[in-house]
C-alpha positions in Angstrom: 0.0 0.0 0.0 1.4 3.4 -1.0 1.5 6.2 1.5 -0.8 8.3 -0.6 -3.5 5.7 -0.3 -3.4 5.5 3.5 -6.2 7.9 4.6 -6.2 9.9 7.8 -9.3 8.0 8.9 -7.4 4.7 8.6 -4.4 6.1 10.5 -6.7 7.2 13.3 -8.3 3.7 13.3 -4.9 2.0 13.3 -3.5 4.0 16.2 -6.8 3.7 18.1 -6.6 0.0 17.7 -3.0 -0.1 18.8 -3.8 1.9 22.0 -6.9 -0.2 22.7 -5.1 -3.5 22.5 -2.1 -2.2 24.5 -4.4 -0.8 27.3 -6.5 -4.0 27.2 -3.4 -6.1 28.0 -2.5 -3.6 30.8 -5.7 -4.3 32.6 -6.3 -8.0 31.9 -5.5 -10.2 34.9 -1.8 -11.2 34.6 -1.1 -13.3 37.7 -1.3 -16.5 35.6 1.4 -15.4 33.2 3.5 -14.0 36.1 3.4 -17.5 37.7 4.1 -19.2 34.3 7.0 -16.9 33.6 8.6 -17.5 37.0 8.0 -21.2 36.8 9.6 -21.6 33.4 12.5 -19.2 34.0 13.3 -20.9 37.3 12.9 -24.4 35.7 15.2 -23.5 32.8 17.9 -22.2 35.2 17.6 -25.5 37.2 18.0 -27.4 33.9 21.2 -25.5 33.3 22.5 -26.8 36.6 21.8 -23.6 38.7 19.8 -23.4 41.8 16.5 -21.5 41.4 13.1 -21.5 43.0 9.9 -19.6 42.5 6.8 -19.0 44.6 4.0 -16.7 45.5 3.8 -14.6 48.7 0.4 -12.9 48.9 -0.1 -11.4 45.5 3.6 -11.3 44.6 5.2 -13.8 42.4 8.9 -14.2 43.0 11.9 -16.3 41.8 15.4 -16.7 43.2 18.8 -17.7 42.1 21.2 -18.9 44.8 24.7 -20.4 44.9 26.5 -17.7 42.9 28.6 -14.7 44.1 25.4 -13.3 45.5 21.8 -14.6 46.0 19.2 -13.0 43.9 15.5 -12.6 44.5 13.3 -10.9 41.9 9.5 -10.2 41.8 7.8 -11.0 38.5 5.2 -8.4 37.7 3.1 -7.8 34.6 5.8 -5.8 32.9 8.3 -8.6 33.5 6.2 -11.0 31.5 6.0 -9.1 28.1 2.2 -9.6 28.4 1.7 -6.0 27.3 3.8 -6.7 24.2 1.1 -9.2 23.1 -1.3 -6.2 23.1 1.2 -4.2 21.0 1.4 -7.2 18.5 -2.4 -7.4 18.3 -2.5 -3.7 17.8 0.0 -3.7 15.0 -1.4 -6.8 13.2 -5.2 -6.9 13.7 -6.1 -3.5 12.1 -4.1 -4.2 9.0 -6.2 -4.1 5.8 -5.6 -7.8 5.2 -8.6 -10.0 4.6 -6.8 -13.3 5.4 -7.6 -13.6 9.1 -5.8 -17.0 9.2 -2.4 -15.3 8.4 -3.2 -12.5 10.9 -3.9 -15.1 13.6 -0.7 -17.1 12.7 1.3 -13.8 13.0 -0.2 -13.0 16.4 0.4 -16.5 17.8 3.9 -16.8 16.3 4.9 -13.3 17.6 3.3 -13.9 21.0 5.1 -17.2 21.5 8.4 -15.8 20.3 8.2 -12.8 22.5 7.3 -15.0 25.5 10.3 -17.3 24.9 12.7 -14.3 24.4 11.4 -12.8 27.6 12.2 -15.9 29.5 15.8 -15.7 28.3 15.9 -12.0 29.2 14.9 -12.8 32.8 17.3 -15.7 33.1 20.2 -13.6 31.7 19.4 -10.7 34.0 19.2 -12.9 37.1 22.3 -14.8 36.1 24.4 -11.7 35.5 23.3 -10.3 38.8 24.0 -13.6 40.8 27.3 -14.5 39.1 30.4 -12.5 38.4 30.7 -12.7 34.6 33.6 -10.9 32.9 33.8 -8.4 31.4 30.7 -7.1 33.3 32.2 -8.0 36.7 35.2 -5.8 35.9 32.9 -2.7 35.9 30.2 -3.8 38.4 31.7 -5.2 41.6 28.5 -5.5 43.5 25.6 -5.4 41.0 21.9 -5.4 41.8 19.1 -6.6 39.6 18.7 -3.0 38.3 22.3 -2.9 37.1 21.5 -5.4 34.4 17.7 -5.1 34.2 17.5 -1.9 32.2 20.3 -2.4 29.6 19.3 -6.1 29.0 15.6 -5.2 28.8 16.4 -2.3 26.4 18.4 -4.5 24.1 15.8 -7.2 24.1 13.0 -4.7 23.6 14.6 -3.0 20.6 16.5 -5.8 19.0 14.0 -8.5 20.0 10.9 -6.8 18.7 12.7 -5.9 15.5 13.5 -9.6 15.0 9.9 -10.6 15.8 8.5 -8.1 13.3 11.1 -9.0 10.7 10.2 -12.8 11.0 6.5 -12.1 10.8 7.1 -9.9 7.8 9.3 -12.4 6.0 7.4 -15.6 6.6 3.8 -14.9 7.5 2.5 -11.4 6.9 4.6 -9.2 4.5 1.8 -6.6 4.6 2.9 -5.7 8.1 6.4 -4.6 7.0 5.0 -2.9 3.9 2.6 -0.9 6.1 5.2 0.0 8.7 7.6 1.2 6.0 5.0 3.4 4.5 3.6 4.6 7.8 6.0 7.6 8.3 5.4 8.9 4.8 1.6 8.4 5.2 1.6 10.5 8.4 3.6 13.2 6.7 1.4 13.1 3.6 -1.8 13.3 5.6 -0.5 16.1 7.9 0.5 18.1 4.8 -2.9 17.6 3.3 -4.6 19.0 6.4 -2.4 22.1 6.4 -2.7 22.6 2.6 -6.5 22.6 2.9 -6.4 25.1 5.8 
């Protein structure tokens, strides 16, 4: 779809859908995925020969990693599960002007599963780097906390990871997604210029 053919009404609909799905996934109950995330992350660390546990205290889901240079305990909240990213994927994919709902559904499921698996490795890496002194990081951070690694690791996964997910969806399932996202900036500029030119 060419930028000139993307109307301002469709742009409003697209962004409204994106906001709707994102906000929906910010209010849907998330305890189940917090528990699943802690369970699978802890289990994977144990499979790698490390010592990890998870549990629930009140409404808080937690996991630990012990036996390294320092013991680590983290709380798994909604934002730690990438649950809200599912909302973003739905918001990017569902309002596309593609009539093949089967491919849309495949793209959402594939993207959601891939984001979930990548998020598990993000949590495991963050906890591991915090609990164990791993060069070259240990040369700079002598007594790291979870926050030491949480933000840079999360940023890298968020930017690079989502780019990979979108690229794979575009390449193998729904090329219309990439086509639209490439044209989106030009469509915004084109429609904004039209508004000012008419004024």
